[in-house]
C-alpha angles and dihedrals in degrees: 000000000000127000131211114309108239101169132033125175116188123192093325120183128178122196122185120199116220103181105297093342121096115208116198106212094170126024115192103322118180127178143131133215124206126212115276096025123135105211128185116200110203137181142124123275108295094022092118098250096127091044090053090048090052091052093047088049092052089240091119137019129232119253088222134355131050137279122198122192113190089342096308120115104233096211090061095056125099118237091259093048091048093050091049093048092047095046094049099039109033135058119189131213120184136196093242095049092228093219123159104250099213094046129086123248089252093052092046090055092045092055100089090049090050089055089047091055097246111161120253101254094046091043091054093046093052094045092051090049092050093049090049089052091059094045099258101109089124095051101061097123097040119112120223092258088059092054133076120244091259092050091049090053089049089054088051090051090049089052089052091049099046094082091055095239126189092222133036113205114197119185110200089325094177099042094109097041135092119246096263093048090044090058092049093051092047091049088054092051088047090054090052089051092050090050089064102265119131111240125189117186126186110208144146092203116100092204089057092048089051089077092061128094091213131032123201117190122199125197125183091345095308135101106260099175142352114193143150112278130227090266094053114125115254094254090059093048091049093058123115 
């Protein structure tokens, strides 16, 4: 039983020019992602997984091929339309947290809403709610240096959630965490996936990918495999 298609990539290539050398990061990748799916994108260094994530996140454009986000072809959008679509559809989580060091957890989470022009009281309410959702309701005034790595990543996840996105994109979100904290962060992302949010995680760690319901593996810029993950519901695993 399929859900709404949020993401569709059709025959996408990406070529980077390094002087006179052309490097093919992606070579004809096609896939789609339905709402409420927790996808892990795996591959070794240089496989193209981060390039694909950047295209899905509207941070880069394909050299050839098409990318549709909620039915809209990204290449056809103006800069203003693209910014609006990205800001209202996508939430980003990065390996390095990207928190402002001299700013409280609450203020870090409020930041995207400040840029979006949300008024102060509403901004604060939504940021408090997002921090509560990730289990940090008692750490609102703490600065990043007063938080553990796992707590900092939870703040980053709350910041991604505060705009109420359809899709969370996480690029190696556990790369700077110890194994115990890594499990806790992935369990949190898994809970978000089970709540109906679409989660896409780029990782090279099998234990991280084990939390996903679908695992896509890239090799040399091409789709090597696309299979149900360890967290897939039984009816998906029982398919042909």
